[in-house]
N, C-alpha and C positions, 0 to 999 in steps of 0.2 A: 777880255769873256765876255760875252754875253751871258746876263740868266734866261737866256728869255731862252724855248725853248729854239729850233727852228720850225718855221708854216709846216711840212713837212709832216712831224715827230709831230703836228701840233693834232689831225689827227686821229695815230695812233694813241697821242695819249687820250683825248677819246672814244678812242672804242677802249681800251686800258679800264676808264673810270666805269666806264659801262656795264665793261662783262666781271669789274669789281664790285659791281652793284647791285647786278645779277650773282652774282657765284655770295655776297653775303647776308642776297634774301635768300638763295636756298639755304644757306652757313646756319640762317633761322628757321629755316622753315625744318631739315635739318633737323634742328638743337634741339625745336619743339618735336618734333615725329622721336625721336631716342629719347624723351624727359617724359614724354605718353609711355613709348615700347618698356622703361624704367616703369615707369609706372605699373605696369601689366606688368611685365616680372614677378615682383613684388604683391599683386596681387597672387601670380600663382606659384609663389613661393605659401603665402601664407594658404593658400588649399593643399600645397603640400604638406607643408606644415597638423595644417586637417584631418588630411586620410592615414598619414603617420601614425597620429593617433587618435584615428579611432581604427586603424585596425589592427595598431597595440589594443587596442580596449575589442577589438572582437578574440584577438586574436588569446587573448587574456579567457574572455566568457565564453569560448572553445574549450580550452586545457580546464578552464572550474567542470561543466557541461557531461565535457569531456569526467574529469575523476567522477558527477555525482553517477554516469553513468554505469564506470566501473560501481560505486558497489551497493548502487537500484539489484549487477548482474550478483556481486558479493553476498545479498540478500538475497538475491531470490534461492541461489542457492542453496542457501540454509532456511529459508523457507522450503526448499523441493526438501531436503533431507530433514525437516522435522516432518513432515504430513508424510513420509514415510515413513518413519520411524513409530508418527500416531502411529499408521496407518498396521505396522507392526502388533503394534501393543493392542490396540485398534484385537487386530486376528487375533491374538492370546490371549485377548477376556475372551472373547464372544465364546474359543475353548472350551475353557476355563466355566465359565456360567452353562454351557454344554454338560459339561462333565460333572457339574455340583447341581444342577435340573436331574442327574442320571442319577444321581449317588443320593437325591433326594427322594427319586423313585425307587428305591433298592429303601430306603432309612425305610417310608411306608408303609410299602409291606410287609419289610422288617417287623416294624410296632406292628401293624393287620396282625399277624400268626402272634408275636408273643402276647396281645390279646388275647386271641383268642380262645390259644390255647391259657390263659387263667380264670375268659374263662367273664372277660370287661368286653365289651360294649369299642370300636376306637371314635374315636371325637370323628367327623366331617372338617376339614384344615379350606375356609377362606378364603376367594383370590388373595387379603392382607394377614392375608395368615393367623387370622385370630381365632382360634378355636372357639364352631358350634355348637353349648350345649342341647343336648334338644332341648325337647320343651315337658320336660316333667311335671310339672305338674297340670297341663293335657291333656300329657296319657295317662296318668292316676284322674282326674277326674273324668274322663272317659273307660276307667272302666265300672262294667257293674254289677260284673259281682264279689259281693260283698267277701269271701276266701279270695280271692283274684290279687283287687285294692290292696289288701290287708300285705299282703305278701309283696306288693311290685310301693309296698307307702316303707315297708319292715326294710326292702334292698335298698332305697334308695329314699331312705328317712335322713338323711347328712344336704342329701342333694336341695332335697326339699323343702326343709326346713332353712337351709342357709338361702334360699327363694324369697323369703317375701317379703 
């Protein structure tokens, strides 16, 4: 047998080698594209991982904000209740003050009646609740009649002498 191919096979062999060369070149090109696609896939997977981490963090932040919002709502409700309670207390205190003012007027009137019944002039009360003493010394000096002056002195002797 002959180890060499027949001449008609040589053309087929050349065609086969050419096809093999083209297929090998196409394989290397596709292998390069595959490597690029694998690199792109790796980068895409990294982006997905980063996005998943960012999403998880956003969900955690959202839950924290929801918790803060719920606490703020509870605090607001408590503050509203406190305000309402304080407004009720203020109303009650205003009523008490009004009652006390009415009672104070009644007490003033009663004191004036008692003073009048025993012959004592009532003292005028200043707004700061300190009694206003009449200026007895000025009144005493203003009296020109010696008899009236003596009677006034005897009536107010202790007060006049304590003012010195």
